[in-house]
N, C-alpha and C positions, 0 to 999 in steps of 0.2 A: 469543451474539456476545460480541466481545472489545472493549474500547478499545484502539487504536494513539495511542501517542501521537508526534507529526510533532515530533522536534528539529530543527525549524530557526534555534534563537537562532545570533547569527553568530561566536561563539566558542564555544569547546571545551567550555569551562568553568560555563558558563550556560545548555549543555546538559542537561551533566552535576549541576549540584545541582539544576539541576529536579526527575531524576530523584529522585536523597535524597529530593527534599519528596515528594512523593508517593511515594516509598516508604513516608518512613516516616508517612506519614495511613496504612497500608496498605493504596492501593491495588492493585490487582489491572491491568495492563496489559504489555500489547508497544509497543518502539517503533520508528519506520523515524529512517529517516536519511540526507539526500540526498546529489549527489555534493560541494557547498562541506565542508563538512563532514568527509568523507573523502578530499578535499582539501586539507585543513589539518592533522586529524589522525592520517592515515595508521589501519592496523590498529589501533595505541594504544585511539583512539574504541569500538570491538569489543569492542577486551578489556576494558576500563572494563565498559561493559554488563552484558558475557557475566559476570561477576565481580558485578554486584550480580542473577543473577539472571532479567535481560533476554531477551525474546525478539524478536532486531534484525533488523528488515528492514532490505536494502540497498538504498535506490531510487533504482539507477542509472541506468534503462531502457534498458539497451544496445541498444542500432541499430548496428550494422557489419557484416564480413563475421561470419559464423560464424568464424574460427578466434580472430579477435578479442578477440568474444562472451563464445566459450568458454576463454580464458585465464584473464578478469578473472573469468565466473563463478568459475574453479574458484579463481585469489587469495580472491575473497571471500568460497566457502566454508570454504575453507582459515583465516584468520580467525577463522571464529565467524557469522561470519552466515546465521542459520535461514532466510532470508527471501532472493530475490533477485529486484526486477524486467527485464522483458523486455519489448520492442515487439513486439506479435504482428505488425506491420506490415514487421518485420523479414527474416518466408516461413518457410514450411516449415521448410526446408534447417536457414539458422542456429537455427531454437528446436530442432530433432533434435538439431543437432553440438551448442551446448551442454548437454541434455539429458544425451545418449551422455558425450560429458568428464563430468559432474559422479559419472556411474555407472560412470562405469570407474572411477574414483578411492575409490568407494561415499559418497559423500560428500551426506549429507543434507538440505543444501539445498534450499529449495522451488522452484521456477521461477514466477514470479507475471508471467500477461501482458499486461501493458498495450492494453487497446484502442484508443478515442477518449480523451484527453481531456480533462479535465472544463473544461480553461479554454479548449474550442475552442466558440464557436459551431454551433450548427447552419447557416449559411452558408461562418462557418469551414467547417465538417466538408465543405461541398459543394464547396468551393475545394482543399480536398487532395486530400481520395478521390472526389468527384466524387458524393457516393449523402450521403442525408437521416444523420443518427446514427443515431435508433435503427437503421435496416440494418447501417450499415455496424459496429456494433459486434455486435450479431452477425453480423456475418459472418467479423470479428478471434478471438469471442469460439468462433467452429465451429473457426476454423482453429487454434488455443487448442489445442483438446481433443485433432485430431484429432492434431498436432506433439509432447503426450505434454508437454503440463504440468499442472502440480499446482492451476494457483488462475487468475483473472481479475481484473485491476482494471479496472474501472469504474463510473459514478453511483451511487446510491442505484436514482434513475429507471429502468435498464435490469434491476438485479439481480432483480428479480421475475422478467420475462419471461426472461432465461439462465439461472436459479437450476432455472426448470422442463424447461430445454435442457441442463442439463449438471448434474444434483445431486450429483453425486459433486465438484465442485472448490471448492475454495476464493474463497472471494469476497468481493474486498478494496475496499472501498471510500472513497474520500477527498472532502473535501470536508463534514466534514458540519456545521453550524450549527445556531444556538441558531433559526436562521429562516431563511427558500429567498430572499435578497436577496442578489445576486451581487454577486461581485468578482474577482479577479484566475480565479476558480472560476466560471463560468459556469452547470455542473447542479451549484448548490450542493444541498445537502439535506439534514433532521433527523434526527435521531439516531433517532426515532420509523418515518420514513421505512426509514431504513436498517435496522432493524428486523425495520419487517411485507413486506418485501420481500426477508428470508432472507443476507440481512448476516453473512460472520463476520466481519470488521472492520471497525470501525467508525472512520477513523483522522481525527485531530480534533487541529489544534494552531492557528491565529490565536487559535480564540476565547478560547483558554488562556492560552498567553502574551503577549494585547494586553490580556487582560483587567484588569489592574494587582492583580489577585490569583489566581496560577497554581494555586494549591490550592480556591480557593471555589466556581471553577468547573470544577474538573477534579473535585471529588467532584459536583456540580451532573450532571453527565452520566453520573457514577455511580450518582448517586441514581435517574436517570431508566430507569437500563438499568437499574437488579435492582427499579422498578418492571413492566417491561415482561417480566422473564425471569419476576416469578411472577402472570402473566397483570390486572397494578391494570389 
């Protein structure tokens, strides 16, 4: 499992500076950038991160008509994004068209299908989708597999079950916290649970950049992961 640092600070410089601090300490990590920093910085932020040899997930959560999503995915892949997120709820045709657009141009970016947002409660999920969270996540994950996606975005709580159903997929797990006290993300989980349930990437943002000691907090997570990986 690899740590993925969510670069959610408001200013581009602050996000870049954070990566510099973590790289300087020898931390092994990838990064996730969302729409706000992409809108603010454009391709330049991906260029900077790529030059620092960081694997970049463009967490844009594509959800549009197929041609619009395909064009956006191609631009992001050409800009240097290693991974791109897309809502599985957009449907099979949309996911297939995006995958085909990347393949046609021999672009290597991995497509990660978002199942149910970790910000949704079970009751909210039922209101939106008409089903319980666990059932909806499993249904969307199955659709992502059928549509040729490379990975699945889900909470650590669902990761274990999905891993048995789709062992070859990349599992990208947001909402990692020191404890399981909910905030904006309702289905949060510990690093230990994400590791136990087979996550390939554990996404951590808020606990690091709101801690007052981002480097110290990041190293705490790194040390926890080291212990887990050696079976301690």
